PAKE-943032 format. One record per atom (N, C-alpha, C, O): residue in three letters; atom name; x, y, z. Coordinates in Angstrom, 2 decimals. Each point is the difference from the previous one (the first is absolute). Last residue first. Example, Ala and Ser with C-alpha at 12.3 -4.5 7.8 and 13.67 -1.06 7.14 Angstrom:
REM residues 2
(rec 'SER','N',(12.85,-2.25,7.08)) (rec 'SER','CA',(0.82,1.19,0.06)) (rec 'SER','C',(-0.77,1.09,0.73)) (rec 'SER','O',(0.51,1.11,0.17)) (rec 'ALA','N',(-0.22,-6.83,-0.24)) (rec 'ALA','CA',(-0.89,1.19,0.00)) (rec 'ALA','C',(0.90,1.20,0.00)) (rec 'ALA','O',(1.04,-0.02,0.66)) 
END
This chain:
REM residues 117
(rec 'SER','N',(133.85,67.16,-126.02)) (rec 'SER','CA',(0.39,-1.14,-0.85)) (rec 'SER','C',(1.45,-0.40,0.23)) (rec 'SER','O',(0.49,-0.94,-0.62)) (rec 'HIS','N',(-4.63,3.31,3.59)) (rec 'HIS','CA',(1.41,0.14,-0.35)) (rec 'HIS','C',(0.42,-1.21,-0.79)) (rec 'HIS','O',(-0.09,-1.14,0.47)) (rec 'VAL','N',(-4.70,3.86,0.76)) (rec 'VAL','CA',(0.61,-1.30,-0.28)) (rec 'VAL','C',(1.41,0.23,-0.50)) (rec 'VAL','O',(0.21,0.70,-0.99)) (rec 'THR','N',(-4.25,2.00,4.09)) (rec 'THR','CA',(1.13,0.11,-0.93)) (rec 'THR','C',(0.62,-1.37,-0.16)) (rec 'THR','O',(0.23,-0.71,0.98)) (rec 'VAL','N',(-4.95,3.43,0.99)) (rec 'VAL','CA',(0.68,-1.27,-0.15)) (rec 'VAL','C',(1.08,0.16,-1.07)) (rec 'VAL','O',(-0.28,0.43,-1.12)) (rec 'GLN','N',(-2.83,2.98,4.58)) (rec 'GLN','CA',(0.77,-0.25,-1.21)) (rec 'GLN','C',(0.65,-1.37,0.06)) (rec 'GLN','O',(0.55,-0.41,1.02)) (rec 'PRO','N',(-5.32,2.35,1.31)) (rec 'PRO','CA',(1.42,-0.27,0.22)) (rec 'PRO','C',(0.70,-0.40,-1.29)) (rec 'PRO','O',(-0.60,-0.62,-0.88)) (rec 'GLY','N',(-4.19,3.00,2.04)) (rec 'GLY','CA',(0.84,-0.42,-1.11)) (rec 'GLY','C',(1.46,-0.22,0.31)) (rec 'GLY','O',(0.83,0.81,-0.40)) (rec 'GLN','N',(-5.17,0.48,2.95)) (rec 'GLN','CA',(0.94,1.06,-0.37)) (rec 'GLN','C',(1.01,-0.42,-1.06)) (rec 'GLN','O',(0.70,0.85,-0.53)) (rec 'GLY','N',(-5.95,-2.73,1.04)) (rec 'GLY','CA',(1.20,0.04,0.81)) (rec 'GLY','C',(0.99,1.01,-0.58)) (rec 'GLY','O',(-0.25,0.59,-1.05)) (rec 'TRP','N',(-5.23,-0.33,0.48)) (rec 'TRP','CA',(1.29,-0.37,-0.58)) (rec 'TRP','C',(1.08,0.00,1.07)) (rec 'TRP','O',(0.00,0.82,0.92)) (rec 'HIS','N',(-5.85,-1.20,-1.62)) (rec 'HIS','CA',(1.15,0.49,0.76)) (rec 'HIS','C',(1.28,-0.55,-0.63)) (rec 'HIS','O',(0.03,-1.11,-0.53)) (rec 'ASP','N',(-5.87,1.99,-0.50)) (rec 'ASP','CA',(1.25,-0.75,-0.13)) (rec 'ASP','C',(1.12,0.70,0.76)) (rec 'ASP','O',(-0.07,1.19,0.32)) (rec 'PHE','N',(-5.76,-1.77,-0.92)) (rec 'PHE','CA',(1.13,0.80,0.46)) (rec 'PHE','C',(1.27,-0.83,-0.08)) (rec 'PHE','O',(0.01,-1.20,0.29)) (rec 'GLY','N',(-4.49,-0.41,-1.27)) (rec 'GLY','CA',(0.90,0.34,-1.09)) (rec 'GLY','C',(1.17,0.88,0.42)) (rec 'GLY','O',(0.88,0.30,-0.81)) (rec 'SER','N',(-4.76,-2.48,3.34)) (rec 'SER','CA',(0.03,1.45,-0.28)) (rec 'SER','C',(0.82,0.36,-1.22)) (rec 'SER','O',(-0.23,1.04,-0.62)) (rec 'ALA','N',(-0.33,-5.68,2.07)) (rec 'ALA','CA',(-1.32,0.63,0.05)) (rec 'ALA','C',(0.04,1.45,-0.46)) (rec 'ALA','O',(-0.87,0.44,-0.76)) (rec 'ALA','N',(4.89,-3.16,1.02)) (rec 'ALA','CA',(-0.95,-0.60,-0.93)) (rec 'ALA','C',(-1.32,0.75,-0.05)) (rec 'ALA','O',(-0.60,0.13,-1.07)) (rec 'HIS','N',(5.58,1.85,1.95)) (rec 'HIS','CA',(-1.12,-0.46,0.81)) (rec 'HIS','C',(-1.12,-0.46,-0.92)) (rec 'HIS','O',(-0.44,0.75,-0.87)) (rec 'VAL','N',(5.79,-0.72,-0.16)) (rec 'VAL','CA',(-1.27,0.62,-0.39)) (rec 'VAL','C',(-1.12,-0.60,0.85)) (rec 'VAL','O',(-0.20,-1.21,0.02)) (rec 'ALA','N',(6.03,1.80,-0.20)) (rec 'ALA','CA',(-1.17,-0.69,0.54)) (rec 'ALA','C',(-1.25,0.78,-0.36)) (rec 'ALA','O',(-0.04,1.22,0.14)) (rec 'HIS','N',(5.80,-1.85,-1.20)) (rec 'HIS','CA',(-1.24,0.71,-0.28)) (rec 'HIS','C',(-1.15,-0.83,0.54)) (rec 'HIS','O',(-0.02,-1.22,-0.15)) (rec 'CYS','N',(5.93,1.92,-0.01)) (rec 'CYS','CA',(-1.18,-0.80,0.33)) (rec 'CYS','C',(-1.24,0.87,-0.15)) (rec 'CYS','O',(0.05,1.22,0.13)) (rec 'TYR','N',(4.89,-0.80,-2.67)) (rec 'TYR','CA',(-1.06,0.61,0.79)) (rec 'TYR','C',(-1.08,-1.02,0.32)) (rec 'TYR','O',(-0.48,-0.71,-0.89)) (rec 'TYR','N',(6.03,1.40,-0.89)) (rec 'TYR','CA',(-1.14,-0.90,0.11)) (rec 'TYR','C',(-1.02,0.58,0.98)) (rec 'TYR','O',(0.35,0.41,1.10)) (rec 'ASP','N',(3.94,1.21,-4.51)) (rec 'ASP','CA',(-0.70,0.31,1.24)) (rec 'ASP','C',(-1.26,-0.85,0.02)) (rec 'ASP','O',(-0.80,0.04,-0.94)) (rec 'ALA','N',(5.09,-1.91,-1.67)) (rec 'ALA','CA',(-1.08,0.98,-0.11)) (rec 'ALA','C',(-0.38,0.44,1.40)) (rec 'ALA','O',(0.49,-0.54,1.00)) (rec 'PRO','N',(2.43,-3.64,-3.96)) (rec 'PRO','CA',(0.18,1.19,0.84)) (rec 'PRO','C',(-1.06,1.06,-0.25)) (rec 'PRO','O',(-0.29,0.34,-1.14)) (rec 'ASP','N',(0.68,-4.69,-1.40)) (rec 'ASP','CA',(-0.88,0.18,1.16)) (rec 'ASP','C',(0.23,1.25,0.84)) (rec 'ASP','O',(-0.91,0.37,0.75)) (rec 'ALA','N',(3.35,-2.34,-4.69)) (rec 'ALA','CA',(-1.24,0.65,-0.43)) (rec 'ALA','C',(-0.91,0.34,1.18)) (rec 'ALA','O',(-1.02,0.67,-0.18)) (rec 'PRO','N',(5.28,-3.09,0.56)) (rec 'PRO','CA',(0.18,1.44,-0.25)) (rec 'PRO','C',(-1.24,0.71,-0.52)) (rec 'PRO','O',(-0.01,1.23,-0.07)) (rec 'ASN','N',(-0.72,-5.54,3.20)) (rec 'ASN','CA',(0.87,0.25,-1.15)) (rec 'ASN','C',(0.05,1.49,-0.29)) (rec 'ASN','O',(-0.73,0.78,0.61)) (rec 'LEU','N',(-0.78,-4.88,3.39)) (rec 'LEU','CA',(-0.01,1.38,-0.46)) (rec 'LEU','C',(1.00,0.21,-1.11)) (rec 'LEU','O',(1.12,-0.53,0.03)) (rec 'SER','N',(-3.12,-3.51,2.60)) (rec 'SER','CA',(0.72,0.06,-1.28)) (rec 'SER','C',(-0.02,1.41,-0.60)) (rec 'SER','O',(-0.30,0.18,-1.18)) (rec 'GLU','N',(-3.34,-0.41,4.73)) (rec 'GLU','CA',(1.08,-0.96,-0.19)) (rec 'GLU','C',(0.65,0.23,-1.36)) (rec 'GLU','O',(-0.58,0.61,-0.89)) (rec 'MET','N',(-2.97,1.82,4.77)) (rec 'MET','CA',(0.63,0.12,-1.31)) (rec 'MET','C',(1.21,-0.93,-0.05)) (rec 'MET','O',(0.91,0.09,0.81)) (rec 'GLN','N',(-5.77,1.10,2.09)) (rec 'GLN','CA',(1.22,-0.80,0.01)) (rec 'GLN','C',(0.57,-0.02,-1.41)) (rec 'GLN','O',(-0.68,-0.41,-0.94)) (rec 'LEU','N',(-2.82,3.60,3.75)) (rec 'LEU','CA',(0.40,-0.36,-1.35)) (rec 'LEU','C',(1.34,-0.71,0.13)) (rec 'LEU','O',(1.03,0.62,0.25)) (rec 'TYR','N',(-5.54,0.66,3.24)) (rec 'TYR','CA',(1.38,-0.30,-0.33)) (rec 'TYR','C',(0.18,-0.15,-1.51)) (rec 'TYR','O',(-0.94,-0.33,-0.72)) (rec 'MET','N',(-2.50,2.52,5.07)) (rec 'MET','CA',(0.11,-0.63,-1.30)) (rec 'MET','C',(1.47,-0.14,-0.36)) (rec 'MET','O',(0.83,0.77,0.48)) (rec 'THR','N',(-4.10,0.00,4.25)) (rec 'THR','CA',(1.26,0.12,-0.72)) (rec 'THR','C',(-0.08,-0.75,-1.32)) (rec 'THR','O',(-0.51,-1.11,-0.07)) (rec 'ASN','N',(-2.30,1.36,4.35)) (rec 'ASN','CA',(-0.23,1.10,-0.92)) (rec 'ASN','C',(1.25,0.31,-0.82)) (rec 'ASN','O',(0.39,1.15,-0.16)) (rec 'LYS','N',(-1.18,-4.84,3.32)) (rec 'LYS','CA',(1.02,1.03,0.26)) (rec 'LYS','C',(-0.20,1.24,-0.86)) (rec 'LYS','O',(0.79,0.94,0.07)) (rec 'ALA','N',(-3.70,-4.62,-0.45)) (rec 'ALA','CA',(0.08,0.16,1.45)) (rec 'ALA','C',(1.00,1.09,0.38)) (rec 'ALA','O',(-0.14,0.66,1.02)) (rec 'SER','N',(-0.35,-2.09,-5.54)) (rec 'SER','CA',(-1.05,0.93,0.44)) (rec 'SER','C',(0.02,0.23,1.50)) (rec 'SER','O',(-0.37,1.08,0.46)) (rec 'ASP','N',(4.03,-2.28,-4.16)) (rec 'ASP','CA',(-0.34,-0.57,1.30)) (rec 'ASP','C',(-1.03,0.96,0.60)) (rec 'ASP','O',(0.36,1.03,0.56)) (rec 'LYS','N',(1.46,-2.15,-5.93)) (rec 'LYS','CA',(-0.38,0.89,1.10)) (rec 'LYS','C',(-0.23,-0.82,1.25)) (rec 'LYS','O',(-0.33,-1.19,-0.06)) (rec 'SER','N',(2.88,1.19,-5.34)) (rec 'SER','CA',(-0.76,-0.67,1.06)) (rec 'SER','C',(-0.38,1.02,1.05)) (rec 'SER','O',(0.43,1.16,-0.05)) (rec 'ILE','N',(2.24,-2.21,-5.15)) (rec 'ILE','CA',(-0.73,0.95,0.84)) (rec 'ILE','C',(-0.78,-0.78,1.04)) (rec 'ILE','O',(-0.56,-1.06,-0.29)) (rec 'THR','N',(5.16,0.03,-2.89)) (rec 'THR','CA',(-1.22,-0.50,0.64)) (rec 'THR','C',(-0.60,1.08,0.88)) (rec 'THR','O',(0.68,0.56,0.86)) (rec 'PHE','N',(3.17,-1.54,-5.30)) (rec 'PHE','CA',(-0.54,0.82,1.08)) (rec 'PHE','C',(-1.27,-0.64,0.55)) (rec 'PHE','O',(-0.75,-0.67,-0.71)) (rec 'ARG','N',(3.05,-1.48,-2.84)) (rec 'ARG','CA',(1.10,0.49,0.84)) (rec 'ARG','C',(-0.49,0.77,1.22)) (rec 'ARG','O',(0.62,-0.04,1.06)) (rec 'GLY','N',(-3.48,-1.86,-4.52)) (rec 'GLY','CA',(0.89,-1.08,0.36)) (rec 'GLY','C',(1.16,0.41,0.90)) (rec 'GLY','O',(0.70,-0.85,0.55)) (rec 'LYS','N',(-2.80,4.64,-3.38)) (rec 'LYS','CA',(-0.70,-1.24,0.25)) (rec 'LYS','C',(1.00,-1.13,0.25)) (rec 'LYS','O',(0.96,-0.18,-0.74)) (rec 'VAL','N',(-0.15,4.88,-0.52)) (rec 'VAL','CA',(0.35,-0.48,1.34)) (rec 'VAL','C',(-0.63,-1.35,0.31)) (rec 'VAL','O',(0.27,-0.58,1.06)) (rec 'SER','N',(-0.89,3.04,-5.22)) (rec 'SER','CA',(1.42,0.17,0.26)) (rec 'SER','C',(0.43,-0.56,1.35)) (rec 'SER','O',(1.19,-0.22,0.23)) (rec 'ASN','N',(-5.79,0.43,-1.78)) (rec 'ASN','CA',(0.76,-1.07,-0.64)) (rec 'ASN','C',(1.48,0.05,0.36)) (rec 'ASN','O',(0.67,-1.03,0.08)) (rec 'ALA','N',(-4.26,2.83,3.39)) (rec 'ALA','CA',(0.53,0.45,-1.27)) (rec 'ALA','C',(0.83,-1.14,-0.60)) (rec 'ALA','O',(0.62,-0.77,0.73)) (rec 'TYR','N',(-4.53,-0.57,2.65)) (rec 'TYR','CA',(1.37,0.49,-0.08)) (rec 'TYR','C',(0.31,0.53,-1.39)) (rec 'TYR','O',(-0.53,-0.48,-1.00)) (rec 'VAL','N',(-3.69,-0.99,4.86)) (rec 'VAL','CA',(0.34,0.26,-1.40)) (rec 'VAL','C',(1.38,0.63,-0.03)) (rec 'VAL','O',(0.32,0.86,0.83)) (rec 'ALA','N',(-3.90,-3.84,2.77)) (rec 'ALA','CA',(1.20,0.80,-0.27)) (rec 'ALA','C',(0.22,0.12,-1.50)) (rec 'ALA','O',(-0.21,-0.95,-0.76)) (rec 'SER','N',(-3.99,-0.16,4.59)) (rec 'SER','CA',(0.52,-0.20,-1.35)) (rec 'SER','C',(1.15,0.95,-0.27)) (rec 'SER','O',(-0.12,1.21,0.20)) (rec 'GLY','N',(-2.76,-1.51,3.85)) (rec 'GLY','CA',(1.26,-0.73,-0.02)) (rec 'GLY','C',(0.56,-0.28,-1.38)) (rec 'GLY','O',(0.98,-0.73,-0.13)) (rec 'SER','N',(-4.93,3.33,1.82)) (rec 'SER','CA',(-0.28,-1.44,-0.04)) (rec 'SER','C',(1.27,-0.83,-0.08)) (rec 'SER','O',(-0.05,-1.23,0.08)) (rec 'ARG','N',(0.13,5.97,-0.21)) (rec 'ARG','CA',(-0.46,-0.39,1.33)) (rec 'ARG','C',(-0.28,-1.50,0.06)) (rec 'ARG','O',(0.08,-0.62,1.06)) (rec 'SER','N',(3.56,2.12,-4.62)) (rec 'SER','CA',(-1.37,0.39,0.30)) (rec 'SER','C',(-0.37,-0.46,1.41)) (rec 'SER','O',(0.73,-0.75,0.64)) (rec 'LEU','N',(4.05,2.15,-2.97)) (rec 'LEU','CA',(-0.65,-1.08,0.74)) (rec 'LEU','C',(-1.39,0.47,0.38)) (rec 'LEU','O',(-0.17,0.98,0.72)) (rec 'SER','N',(4.72,0.20,-4.34)) (rec 'SER','CA',(-1.18,0.40,0.75)) (rec 'SER','C',(-0.61,-1.23,0.66)) (rec 'SER','O',(0.19,-1.13,-0.44)) (rec 'ALA','N',(4.71,3.25,-2.13)) (rec 'ALA','CA',(-0.81,-1.12,0.47)) (rec 'ALA','C',(-1.20,0.55,0.75)) (rec 'ALA','O',(0.07,1.07,0.61)) (rec 'VAL','N',(2.77,1.71,-3.38)) (rec 'VAL','CA',(0.85,-1.17,0.16)) (rec 'VAL','C',(-0.83,-1.22,0.39)) (rec 'VAL','O',(0.13,-1.07,-0.60)) (rec 'LEU','N',(-0.93,5.93,-2.13)) (rec 'LEU','CA',(-0.59,-0.90,0.98)) (rec 'LEU','C',(0.84,-1.27,0.05)) (rec 'LEU','O',(0.16,-0.68,-1.02)) (rec 'GLU','N',(1.69,5.63,-0.46)) (rec 'GLU','CA',(-0.35,-1.35,-0.42)) (rec 'GLU','C',(-0.63,-0.77,1.16)) (rec 'GLU','O',(0.50,0.00,1.12)) (rec 'ARG','N',(0.62,5.38,-3.13)) (rec 'ARG','CA',(-0.16,-0.86,1.17)) (rec 'ARG','C',(-0.54,-1.34,-0.44)) (rec 'ARG','O',(-0.92,-0.07,-0.82)) (rec 'GLU','N',(3.76,2.78,-2.73)) (rec 'GLU','CA',(-1.31,-0.01,0.62)) (rec 'GLU','C',(0.03,-0.86,1.26)) (rec 'GLU','O',(0.78,-0.95,0.11)) (rec 'LYS','N',(3.77,3.34,-1.73)) (rec 'LYS','CA',(-0.93,-1.07,-0.38)) (rec 'LYS','C',(-1.33,0.17,0.70)) (rec 'LYS','O',(-0.10,0.66,1.04)) (rec 'GLY','N',(4.08,2.11,-0.39)) (rec 'GLY','CA',(-0.26,0.00,-1.44)) (rec 'GLY','C',(-0.96,-1.07,-0.47)) (rec 'GLY','O',(-0.29,-0.10,-1.19)) (rec 'PRO','N',(2.62,-0.77,5.81)) (rec 'PRO','CA',(0.01,1.30,-0.69)) (rec 'PRO','C',(-0.23,-0.15,-1.50)) (rec 'PRO','O',(0.63,-0.83,-0.66)) (rec 'THR','N',(-2.80,-2.87,3.76)) (rec 'THR','CA',(1.38,0.42,-0.25)) (rec 'THR','C',(-0.03,1.31,-0.78)) (rec 'THR','O',(-0.96,0.27,-0.72)) (rec 'ARG','N',(-2.58,-3.46,4.04)) (rec 'ARG','CA',(0.25,1.09,-0.95)) (rec 'ARG','C',(1.49,0.25,-0.10)) (rec 'ARG','O',(0.71,0.08,1.00)) (rec 'ARG','N',(-4.90,-3.88,0.91)) (rec 'ARG','CA',(1.36,0.51,-0.02)) (rec 'ARG','C',(0.14,1.07,-1.07)) (rec 'ARG','O',(-0.73,0.01,-1.00)) (rec 'TYR','N',(-3.20,-2.86,4.40)) (rec 'TYR','CA',(0.38,0.65,-1.24)) (rec 'TYR','C',(1.48,0.35,0.08)) (rec 'TYR','O',(0.59,0.02,1.08)) (rec 'TRP','N',(-4.51,-3.41,1.56)) (rec 'TRP','CA',(1.33,0.62,-0.03)) (rec 'TRP','C',(0.23,0.55,-1.39)) (rec 'TRP','O',(-0.26,-0.67,-1.00)) (rec 'ALA','N',(-4.46,-0.61,4.17)) (rec 'ALA','CA',(0.86,-0.15,-1.18)) (rec 'ALA','C',(1.36,0.62,0.27)) (rec 'ALA','O',(0.18,0.79,0.93)) (rec 'ILE','N',(-5.61,-2.34,1.21)) (rec 'ILE','CA',(1.33,0.57,0.15)) (rec 'ILE','C',(0.83,-0.26,-1.25)) (rec 'ILE','O',(-0.31,-0.88,-0.80)) (rec 'SER','N',(-5.09,1.29,3.09)) (rec 'SER','CA',(0.83,-0.70,-0.98)) (rec 'SER','C',(1.34,0.73,-0.01)) (rec 'SER','O',(0.06,1.22,0.18)) (rec 'TYR','N',(-3.50,-1.26,4.16)) (rec 'TYR','CA',(0.75,0.63,-1.08)) (rec 'TYR','C',(0.52,-1.02,-1.01)) (rec 'TYR','O',(0.37,-1.11,0.36)) (rec 'LEU','N',(-2.61,0.38,3.97)) (rec 'LEU','CA',(-0.93,0.84,-0.75)) (rec 'LEU','C',(0.64,0.62,-1.24)) (rec 'LEU','O',(-0.64,0.77,-0.72)) (rec 'ASN','N',(2.97,-3.45,4.01)) (rec 'ASN','CA',(-1.05,-0.87,-0.55)) (rec 'ASN','C',(-0.98,0.78,-0.88)) (rec 'ASN','O',(-0.73,-0.59,-0.79)) (rec 'PHE','N',(4.27,2.68,3.32)) (rec 'PHE','CA',(0.39,-0.51,-1.32)) (rec 'PHE','C',(-1.04,-0.94,-0.60)) (rec 'PHE','O',(0.00,-0.22,-1.22)) (rec 'ASN','N',(-0.36,4.39,4.59)) (rec 'ASN','CA',(-0.32,-1.41,0.09)) (rec 'ASN','C',(0.24,-0.60,-1.39)) (rec 'ASN','O',(-0.80,0.20,-0.91)) (rec 'MET','N',(2.81,4.46,3.62)) (rec 'MET','CA',(-0.59,-0.67,-1.15)) (rec 'MET','C',(-0.31,-1.43,0.34)) (rec 'MET','O',(0.69,-0.61,0.82)) (rec 'GLN','N',(1.94,4.13,1.58)) (rec 'GLN','CA',(-1.41,0.39,-0.02)) (rec 'GLN','C',(-0.73,-0.61,-1.20)) (rec 'GLN','O',(-0.90,0.60,-0.57)) (rec 'SER','N',(5.75,-1.08,-0.35)) (rec 'SER','CA',(-0.49,0.44,1.30)) (rec 'SER','C',(-1.43,0.51,-0.15)) (rec 'SER','O',(-0.35,0.60,-1.02)) (rec 'GLY','N',(3.85,-4.16,-1.79)) (rec 'GLY','CA',(-1.10,0.95,-0.03)) (rec 'GLY','C',(-0.44,0.37,1.40)) (rec 'GLY','O',(-0.29,-0.87,0.82)) (rec 'VAL','N',(5.04,-1.04,-3.38)) (rec 'VAL','CA',(-0.91,-0.09,1.15)) (rec 'VAL','C',(-1.06,1.09,-0.11)) (rec 'VAL','O',(0.31,1.17,-0.21)) (rec 'CYS','N',(3.40,-4.03,-2.96)) (rec 'CYS','CA',(-0.81,1.22,0.01)) (rec 'CYS','C',(-1.04,-0.17,1.09)) (rec 'CYS','O',(-0.89,-0.85,-0.10)) (rec 'SER','N',(5.89,-1.41,-2.16)) (rec 'SER','CA',(-1.15,-0.07,0.90)) (rec 'SER','C',(-0.72,1.34,-0.01)) (rec 'SER','O',(0.59,1.04,-0.26)) (rec 'LEU','N',(3.18,-4.20,-2.92)) (rec 'LEU','CA',(-0.57,1.28,0.39)) (rec 'LEU','C',(-1.21,-0.24,0.90)) (rec 'LEU','O',(-0.78,-0.92,-0.21)) (rec 'ARG','N',(5.35,-2.06,-1.17)) (rec 'ARG','CA',(-1.42,0.00,0.33)) (rec 'ARG','C',(-0.40,1.40,0.45)) (rec 'ARG','O',(0.57,0.56,0.93)) (rec 'LEU','N',(3.50,-3.20,-4.17)) (rec 'LEU','CA',(-0.40,1.03,0.95)) (rec 'LEU','C',(-1.47,-0.20,0.32)) (rec 'LEU','O',(-0.77,-0.52,-0.81)) (rec 'SER','N',(5.41,-2.13,-1.84)) (rec 'SER','CA',(-1.39,0.12,0.41)) (rec 'SER','C',(-0.18,1.18,0.96)) (rec 'SER','O',(0.93,0.40,0.69)) (rec 'GLY','N',(2.82,-2.00,-5.00)) (rec 'GLY','CA',(-0.35,-0.05,1.40)) (rec 'GLY','C',(-1.48,0.23,0.26)) (rec 'GLY','O',(-0.81,0.08,-0.93)) (rec 'GLY','N',(3.25,0.18,-3.30)) (rec 'GLY','CA',(-0.27,-1.38,0.38)) (rec 'GLY','C',(-0.45,-0.15,1.43)) (rec 'GLY','O',(-0.43,-1.07,0.42)) (rec 'ALA','N',(3.27,5.28,-1.46)) (rec 'ALA','CA',(-0.79,-0.69,-1.01)) (rec 'ALA','C',(-0.12,-1.48,0.35)) (rec 'ALA','O',(0.98,-0.65,0.36)) (rec 'GLN','N',(-0.19,3.89,3.71)) (rec 'GLN','CA',(0.75,-0.46,-1.16)) (rec 'GLN','C',(-0.94,-0.70,-0.97)) (rec 'GLN','O',(-1.00,-0.59,0.41)) (rec 'VAL','N',(-0.46,4.65,2.91)) (rec 'VAL','CA',(0.16,-1.44,-0.02)) (rec 'VAL','C',(0.77,-0.37,-1.25)) (rec 'VAL','O',(-0.07,0.69,-1.02)) (rec 'LEU','N',(-1.81,3.74,4.39)) (rec 'LEU','CA',(0.90,-0.45,-1.06)) (rec 'LEU','C',(0.17,-1.51,0.10)) (rec 'LEU','O',(0.23,-0.55,1.07)) (rec 'GLY','N',(-4.75,3.20,0.73)) (rec 'GLY','CA',(1.44,0.07,0.16)) (rec 'GLY','C',(0.75,-0.50,-1.22)) (rec 'GLY','O',(-0.56,-0.13,-1.09)) (rec 'GLY','N',(-4.66,0.20,4.16)) (rec 'GLY','CA',(0.75,0.28,-1.22)) (rec 'GLY','C',(1.49,0.03,0.27)) (rec 'GLY','O',(0.42,-0.01,1.15)) (rec 'GLY','N',(-3.97,-0.62,2.22)) (rec 'GLY','CA',(0.61,-1.16,-0.63)) (rec 'GLY','C',(0.74,0.27,-1.29)) (rec 'GLY','O',(0.62,-0.92,-0.55)) (rec 'SER','N',(-5.19,3.39,2.85)) (rec 'SER','CA',(1.37,-0.27,0.41)) (rec 'SER','C',(0.54,-1.16,-0.82)) (rec 'SER','O',(-0.75,-0.73,-0.65)) (rec 'GLU','N',(-3.85,4.56,1.21)) (rec 'GLU','CA',(0.77,-1.06,-0.62)) (rec 'GLU','C',(1.37,-0.15,0.64)) (rec 'GLU','O',(0.52,0.92,0.62)) (rec 'VAL','N',(-5.77,0.99,0.54)) (rec 'VAL','CA',(1.42,0.25,0.23)) (rec 'VAL','C',(0.79,-1.21,-0.48)) (rec 'VAL','O',(-0.20,-1.13,0.45)) (rec 'LEU','N',(-4.98,3.71,-0.82)) (rec 'LEU','CA',(0.79,-1.19,-0.31)) (rec 'LEU','C',(1.47,0.36,0.16)) (rec 'LEU','O',(0.47,0.99,-0.57)) (rec 'GLN','N',(-5.37,1.15,2.79)) (rec 'GLN','CA',(1.18,0.12,-0.84)) (rec 'GLN','C',(0.65,-1.36,-0.19)) (rec 'GLN','O',(-0.21,-0.94,0.77)) (rec 'VAL','N',(-3.95,4.07,1.94)) (rec 'VAL','CA',(0.17,-1.15,-0.87)) (rec 'VAL','C',(1.24,0.22,-0.86)) (rec 'VAL','O',(0.11,1.00,-0.70)) (rec 'GLN','N',(-1.19,0.99,5.72)) (rec 'GLN','CA',(0.16,0.36,-1.40)) (rec 'GLN','C',(0.26,-1.27,-0.81)) (rec 'GLN','O',(0.85,-0.81,0.36)) 
END
């Protein structure tokens, strides 16, 4: 079964760091463009960062310079390294992968990130 399983969410102090991981099963990450989204109650889902198959990364202005998206295709794993977390960052974070040829997409389950000030 094709699925994305996330890990790494939790509570962190303001200014601290967290790394989210997302492992794809039955997937070849070389065939997917990937991204991280986040959602907080009452707000629209926000694209945090995306990484194309060619390696081009795009970041939301709110996280630029603090967050880094990456992947390890050999491990079928994508990451979101988050630095200098601030009170605007708490949310449920979702990994997302879109198959380049078919357009089929998959979502992770959304681990929660909480920032303690």
